[in-house]
N, C-alpha and C positions, 0 to 999 in steps of 0.2 A: 207071518207073511212069508210066501214062497219067493224064490228068486226072481222068477219071471213077473210076479206081481210087483215086486219092488221096482223092476225095470220100467214096468207100465207106469207106475206112480211117478217116477223120475221123469219119464217122457211126457206124461200128460197130467200136470199138477191138478188136484182136485180139491173141492171145498170139503166141509165137514160132513156133508151128506153124501159124499162119494161122487159128486158130479163135478164136471169142469168148472174151474173157478173164475175163468175170463169171460168176455163177451161171447155171445152167440153169433156165429158168423155163417152165412149161407152163400155158397158159390153157385152161380147160374152160368152154365156153359152150353153152347149149342149141341156139340158132338164130342164126347169124351173119348178120343182116339189116342193116336200116337205121334201127333205133331208137335211143334215147337210151342204152340199155344197151350196145348193140353199139358205139355211138360211144366209150363210156368204155373198153371192153375193148380197142378198137383203139388209142386213144390211149395206154393203159397199155402195151400190148404194144410199141408203136413206142418210147414212152419209155425202156422197159428195154433194148430193142435199141440204142437210141442210147447207152446206158451200158455197152455190151459184153456184156450177157446174151445167152445163147443162148435165143432165144424161139420157141416154137411155139404155135399155137392149134388146139385140137381142138374139134369141134362136131358135133352131129348132122345139121345142115343147112347148107350153104353154096353159094350161087349167086353167082358173081362178078358177074353181071349185075345182081343185085339186093343189092348190098352196096356200102358205101363204097369208093371207088376205091383209096384207100391200103392196103386189105387185101391187094392183090397185092404189096405190099412185105414180106409175112410168109409164113412157112410155115403154111398153113392145111390141115388134114387133117379128113376127114369120115368118121364111122362111125355106122351106126345109122339112116340115113335111111329105110331100109325098114320100120322099125317105125311103127305108125299115130300120128298127132298127136292123134287123138280116136277115141271109141267110137262112131261113126255121125254121122248128119246133126245139125247144130245145135251141133257142138263139144263134146258131152257127153264127160265123162271126160278133158278136156284135161290137167288137173293130173296125174292118175295116169299118163297116157301120157307126160308130160314127166319124171316121175320115173323111169319104166322106161326111157326113151331115155337119160337121163344115167347110170342105173346100168349099162346096157349099154355106154355110151360109155367109162365108167371101167374096167369089166372089159376091153374091148378094149384100152384103153391099157396096162393092167398085164399082160395075158396074151399079147397078139398083136403089138402095136406094136413091141416091142423098144425103146422109148424109156426113157432115164435122164433123171431131172430132179432138181433140189434143191429146188424149191418148186412147189407146185401153186396157182394162183390160180383160184378158182371163183366164181361169182356166179349170182344168181337161184335155182338149185335146189341145195340143200345135201345132197340125198339120195345124191350121189356121194361125199360125204366118208368115210363108213364103209367104202366099197369101197377108197379109196385107203389106208385104214388097214390093209388086208390085205397090203399090199406087204412083201415080205422085209425090204427096208430101209426103215424108217419115213420117210415124206415129211412135210415141213413144209408146212401148208396155210393159205393166206390166203383168207378169205371176204369178199367185198364185198357188203354188203347194200344193194341199192337200196331196198327196202322189204319189210316182212313179207308173204309171198304170201297168207298166210291172211286178210289184210285186203282183198284185191283180188277178192273173190267175195261173192255173196249167198248166204244160206242160208233161202231162202223156204219150205222144205218139210222134213218130217221125213227123207225119204230123202236130201236134199242134206246135211242136217247129219250124218246117219249116214255118209255117203260122205266127208265132209270131215274128220271126227273123227280117224281114223288118219293122214290126210295131214298135218294140222295138227300132230299129236303128232310125227311123223316130222321135220317142218320144224324145230320147236323143238329137239328133241333133237339132230338132226345139225348144227344150226348151232353148238351149243355145242361140238361137237367139233373145231372149227377151232382152230388155234394162234394165229390173229391174226384179228379182226373189225373191219372198218372199214365206215363208212356214208358216204352222199353228202351229208349236211347235218345240221345240229343238229336240224332238224325230224325227220328219220328217226331220230336218235339217241334222241330222246325218245320216239317211237312204239316203237321197238325195245324200250326199258326197260319201257314200259307194256304191251306185248304179250307178250314172252317172260318170263312171271313166274319160271320156273325159272332164268333167266339174269340174275337181278337183281344177281349179283356181277360181271357183265361191263360195263364201261364202253367201248363201241366208240369209237374214234378217228374223227374226221371227215376224210375225205380229198374235198375238193370236186373235182368234175370240172373239167378244164381245157379250154382252147380251143387246139387246134394251129393258131395263127394263120398259119403258113406256107402252109397249105392255102387260106387266104382271100387271103393277099398275092400268091400266084402265079397266081391266076386273074383273067383280064381279063373282066370282066362283059360279057355279050353283050345284044344288042338283044332286048327283049321285046314287039316290035310284035305277035307273034302271040298274045300273052296278054293284053295290055293294049290295049283299043280306043283308037283315035286320039282325042285331045282330053281324056283323063282327067288331070286335074291332081293330084288326091289319090288315091293307091293304098294301101290298107291290105291286109296279108297275114296270113292265118292258117297257121301251120306246125304240123301234128300229124298222127299216124297217124289213120286213119279208124276210130276206136273211140269208143263212146258215152261212155266215162269221160272222155274228152277234152273233151266238152261243146261240140263244134264248132257246135252250134245256136246257142249264146249269140252267136257273131259274126254270124250271120244276123239274129237278133233285135236285135242292136245296130245293125246297118246299116238295118233297118226303122225303128227309133226314130229314127236320124239323119236319115232321110228326112223325118220329121215335124218336125224342128228346123231344116231348111234351106229356103230358098226355091228354086223351080225351077231358077234358073240355077246356083246352088252345087251342087245335087243332080246336075246333068248332069256335073259334074266329078268325081264319086266313083266308085271302083271297089274291088271286094274280090276278092281272089284267095285261094281255099281250096285250099292245097297240103298234100299229106299223103302218107305212107307207105301204100302199098295193095298187098296181097297176095292174089291170086286163090285161093290155097289156104285163106284165112281167111274164113269165112262172114260173121262180123261186118263185115269191110271191105266185102263186097259189099252187104250189107243196109244198112248205115249210110250208104253212098255214095248209094244210092238214095232213102233217107229224106231225105237233105239235099238231093238234086236236086228232090224233091217240096216241100220246104219253100221253095226258091227260087221254084218255080212258083206255089205258094200265096200268097207274099208279093209276087208280081209284080216279082221282083228280077232276072230273067233278063238284062237289058241291063246290070246292074251287078255281076255275079258270074261269075267264071270258076273251074272246077274244074281242079286240076292234080294227077295222081296219079303217084306214085313218080318224082318229078323226079331230075334229076341234080344233082351237086355245083355244076356251073357254073350250072345254073338257079337253084338255091337262093341262091348268092351274087349273082347278077344281080338276083334278086327283092329281096334285102335292100338292094342297093345303089340300087335305083330306087324303092323304096317310101317312103311317108311314115312309116308306123309298123307295127309287129307287134301283132297281137292274139293274146295267149296266154290260152286259155280253161279249162284244167283247174283244178279245185279240189284243194287239199292235194297238189299235185304234189310228188313226192319230192324232186326238185331242178329238173330242166328245163334242158336244154343250149340250147334255142332262144333263150331271152333273152340268154345269153352271145354266141351267134352274131350276133344282131341288134345288141347294144350294140357289139360290136367293129366291126361295119360301119356304125357311126355312125347306127344306127336305133333311135329309141325304142321302148319296149315298154308296152303297156297289158296288165296281168296281174291274174289274181285274187289278192286280198290274203290268201293262205294259203300254207302249205307252203314249198318251196324258194325260189320267187320272192321272198319276203320277205327272203331272205338275199342274193340277187343284185341285185335292183332297188332303187334308192333312189328312194323316192316323191317326186314332183315335181322330181327332179333328173335321173335317167336314164329316167324314165317315169312311169307312174301305176299305183298299186295300188288295185284297185276291189273292191267286192263283186261276186259273180257275178250281176249284174243288168244287163239290157240297157240300161236307163236310165243307169246309172252309166257303163257302158262308152260309150255314145253321147255323153255329156257329155264324157268325155275325149277322144273322137275329134274332137268338135267344136272343141276347143281347137286343134288342129293346122291346121284350116281357118280359124278366126278370126285366128291368129298364125302363119303360115307359118315364121317364123323359129325357132319353137319346135323344130322338128326339128333344126336344126344345133346349137342350144345344148345340147339334151339328148343329141343324138348325140355330140358332143365329150366330154361328161361320161361317157357310157356306155363309149366306148372307153377312156378313163382308168381307169374302174372295173374293166374286165376285165384290163387291163395290171397293175394294181396288186395285185389279190386273186385272179385266177384264171389266172395265167399258167402255161404249160406247164412252165417251169423249176421253178416252186415244187412243181407236182404231181409232176414227175419226181424232184425231191430227196426229197420226203416218201415217195413209193412205193419208191424205192431204198433208203431207210433201213429200211423195213419188210422188204425182201427180205434185205438185209444182216443184220439182226438175227436173221431166220429161220435163216440159214445160218451163223451163229457157232458 
């Protein structure tokens, strides 16, 4: 056996016939892109594959060029991408279309794929669960709840409330049909209980997302001279999708506040990189990106801000390696994988004091938890400028925190236990 074959054998234990020896697990995900939910699905699939499970990922959309590079290590199948993502300009009806796409995907898997599986793992959209219940041989289903979808939209008109009513009911009812429900944080667990009143008897377990540190350890950070102007000593980075709910404007407003707190010489050394997932198929990404560009011009920050859209894994790791601190601006974030990535790269995090970051970041130890206020963020940013040694101190504490509480090994063990119980 050649060396590469021995490595594969060690990574993916196989039975006597050369097939994976563990349960067959099929992941179903709406759109396999580059968000936090996709990162979790990818890590979960790779984790189970490393334990000998036969793993497949099925999705309604997959573009290898707009997905995490490790997705190429999995069997990824796509069906239903011809169905619309929304009902016209402005992204209207996106939730309904997502439900229809997932129902179609589930029907395709059951009726046309010829695939057999022991456990189905789905997330984000639970409408596919009753379809899988139609299978001749009942399948066990694990549902991973990132956050109740019904809380992610506004209901500013009677028509919107009328449109959402059946969708919200379907979400709650079909979520309760899963054999096992897990959530990404204690924060989400409490929201789950308060939101889905008919599921009050269910106490979802918390399965924290992990960090696949090998993907960070194996990458050599590259030079960022094309992103960071020469002479910039303090580089702050915001990493989030170009969506309004991520409140990226807060980072720009905090930078403006910081300018007023520094003398001209210190201000010359400051730079902010706004890095985020960007999909030209999504209108909000296009509109919000333009809004942020306009804000930079309005604040006269053009020489201190660089925008980076749809960056590569190498670029992300290089940013975290070279920057002073990460600004994480969403409020009530369900969990947030970016703080873990930053802390593992020994990069402190300034985040909003709500939601998942309260469980991952230790205030004043691995970063700062602030109110979603530009002044509070700017004061935290200023601390790294007045005391440059703070980055190293907090950075070391951050890496230790990730290794202790959010390791891939702990995540894999807990997830595999769920799959094993479901197949007993």
